[in-house]
C-alpha positions in Angstrom: 125.8 131.8 73.7 123.7 135.1 75.7 125.1 138.8 75.6 125.7 140.4 78.4 124.1 143.8 77.7 125.2 145.4 80.8 129.0 144.9 79.4 127.5 147.5 76.5 125.6 150.8 78.2 122.8 151.8 75.8 123.7 155.3 74.2 120.7 157.9 74.2 119.5 158.1 70.9 116.2 159.0 69.3 113.7 157.0 67.5 113.8 159.4 64.6 116.6 160.9 63.3 117.2 164.0 60.7 114.3 163.4 58.2 117.0 164.6 56.0 118.2 160.8 56.4 115.8 159.0 54.9 115.7 161.2 51.5 117.6 159.0 48.7 120.9 161.0 47.6 119.8 161.6 44.0 117.0 164.3 45.7 119.7 166.2 46.9 121.7 169.1 45.0 124.4 168.8 47.7 124.6 165.8 50.4 124.0 167.0 53.9 127.3 166.7 55.7 125.6 163.9 58.2 125.0 161.6 55.7 124.9 158.3 55.3 127.8 157.0 52.8 126.3 155.5 49.6 127.6 152.6 48.9 127.8 150.4 45.5 130.1 147.6 45.9 131.5 146.7 49.1 134.7 144.5 50.1 132.8 141.7 52.2 136.0 140.8 53.7 135.8 143.9 56.1 132.9 142.4 57.4 132.5 138.7 57.7 135.3 136.5 59.3 134.6 134.3 56.1 134.6 136.9 53.8 131.5 135.8 51.9 128.4 137.9 51.1 125.5 138.2 53.7 123.1 135.5 52.5 120.3 136.8 55.2 119.8 141.3 54.9 118.0 143.3 58.1 116.9 146.4 56.8 116.3 149.1 59.6 117.7 146.4 62.2 117.3 149.3 64.8 119.2 148.6 68.6 120.3 144.9 66.5 118.6 142.4 69.1 117.2 140.4 66.5 120.3 140.5 64.6 122.8 139.5 66.9 120.0 136.5 68.1 119.7 135.3 64.6 123.4 135.8 63.6 124.4 133.2 66.5 121.1 131.1 66.3 122.3 130.6 62.5 126.3 130.5 62.5 126.8 129.2 58.5 124.5 132.8 57.9 126.2 135.6 57.3 123.5 138.4 58.2 124.1 141.9 57.4 122.3 145.3 58.9 121.0 148.4 57.5 120.3 151.0 60.0 119.9 154.9 59.3 121.0 155.6 62.9 124.9 156.4 63.3 124.4 156.1 67.6 122.3 152.4 67.0 125.2 151.4 64.1 128.9 151.9 66.6 126.7 150.2 69.6 125.9 147.2 67.6 129.1 147.0 66.0 130.7 147.5 69.4 128.7 144.4 70.6 129.8 142.4 67.8 133.9 142.9 68.4 133.0 142.2 71.9 131.4 139.0 72.0 133.0 138.2 68.8 130.2 137.1 66.4 131.6 136.7 63.1 128.6 136.1 61.0 127.3 139.8 62.0 128.2 143.2 60.7 126.3 146.5 60.2 126.3 149.4 58.2 125.2 153.6 58.2 122.9 153.1 55.5 119.7 154.2 53.9 118.5 151.9 52.3 116.3 154.5 49.7 119.5 153.9 48.1 119.3 150.9 46.4 121.1 147.6 47.6 123.4 148.0 44.4 126.1 146.4 46.9 124.4 142.9 47.4 125.0 140.5 44.3 121.8 139.5 42.6 119.8 136.4 43.5 122.0 136.2 46.5 119.9 136.2 50.0 117.9 134.0 51.0 116.2 135.9 53.8 115.4 139.5 54.6 113.9 140.6 57.4 111.8 144.4 57.5 110.4 144.4 61.0 108.8 147.3 62.9 109.6 150.4 60.1 108.8 153.9 61.3 105.0 154.6 60.3 105.7 158.0 59.1 101.5 158.7 59.4 100.9 162.1 57.8 100.8 162.3 54.3 103.3 164.4 53.7 106.0 162.2 55.5 104.7 159.2 53.4 107.6 159.9 50.8 110.0 159.0 54.1 109.2 155.4 53.6 111.4 153.1 52.7 108.9 150.1 51.5 108.0 151.8 48.3 108.6 150.4 44.5 112.6 151.1 44.6 113.5 148.9 47.3 111.0 145.8 46.0 112.6 146.3 43.1 116.1 145.5 44.8 114.6 142.9 46.8 113.5 141.0 44.1 117.0 141.3 42.1 118.5 140.1 45.0 117.0 137.7 46.4 117.0 133.6 44.7 113.7 132.6 43.7 111.6 131.5 47.1 113.5 133.2 49.4 111.4 134.7 52.0 110.7 138.3 52.9 109.6 138.8 57.2 107.4 141.1 57.2 105.9 142.6 61.1 104.6 145.8 61.9 101.9 147.3 64.9 100.3 149.5 62.4 97.5 148.2 60.4 97.4 150.8 58.0 101.0 150.3 57.0 100.7 146.5 56.7 97.5 147.3 54.3 100.2 150.3 52.3 102.8 147.3 52.1 99.9 144.8 51.0 99.5 147.7 47.7 103.1 148.0 47.3 103.3 144.3 47.1 100.2 144.4 44.3 102.0 146.9 42.7 104.9 145.3 42.0 103.2 141.1 41.7 106.7 139.9 42.2 105.8 138.2 45.3 102.7 135.8 47.0 102.1 137.4 50.3 100.5 135.6 53.6 100.0 136.5 57.3 101.9 133.7 59.3 100.7 131.8 61.5 102.9 131.2 65.2 104.1 127.9 63.6 105.7 129.3 60.9 107.2 132.1 62.3 110.5 130.0 63.7 112.7 133.3 64.2 114.2 135.6 67.4 111.7 138.5 68.9 112.5 141.9 67.9 113.3 144.8 70.7 110.0 145.7 69.6 108.4 142.7 69.7 109.3 142.1 73.4 108.3 145.6 73.7 105.0 145.0 72.1 103.9 142.0 74.0 105.0 143.6 77.2 102.6 146.3 76.8 99.2 144.2 74.7 99.9 145.9 71.8 98.7 143.5 68.5 101.1 143.7 65.8 100.4 141.6 62.7 103.1 139.1 60.9 103.7 138.1 57.1 105.9 135.8 54.9 106.3 137.1 51.9 108.1 134.7 49.1 109.8 135.7 45.7 107.9 133.8 42.7 109.7 132.6 40.1 110.4 134.8 36.9 108.1 134.1 34.2 109.7 132.4 31.5 
């Protein structure tokens, strides 16, 4: 199945959204008016046709190209995307409904607010592709890949489940490895082409077209020590 994207005009959207949307809600005394709702529990029957929770999580799913293709290629897997840009979420939702993709769903959400709505040890895969690099030192606190997120991923991933990482910024790769080393609950390795059996993302296609090198890594959750 292929999606005819001509049926779904792409809305104009900025690469970055308002900076306060990347800040955890607990850092505010008063939440901004336009802030992704903080979720602690979800009724999965509102998201997936079979009413079951997701087994794969796409954090920062962007325009949803990877999310949608992965869901169509893995029809038995519920795939849930999180994205901080509301316009992107609404557009992806329109495609999911229009194409009747029953195992894909997306939510407007700031992943720095934890993943309490995901059951412990329920995910077999998580994807974190081409995150905003936030190059300036003062902006790095906006990076979602931190110890809070890693603790949540360690809790929600099954043992030996896979976290897939991809970036075209070497400094982000180094930063992510540093965060993983601090947590010590994951095994990191760079991925070969043979090991990377996943659809291409929109950003990946852009990088290939422009000849921009990018880095892929496979991170596995270690078994809990007794």
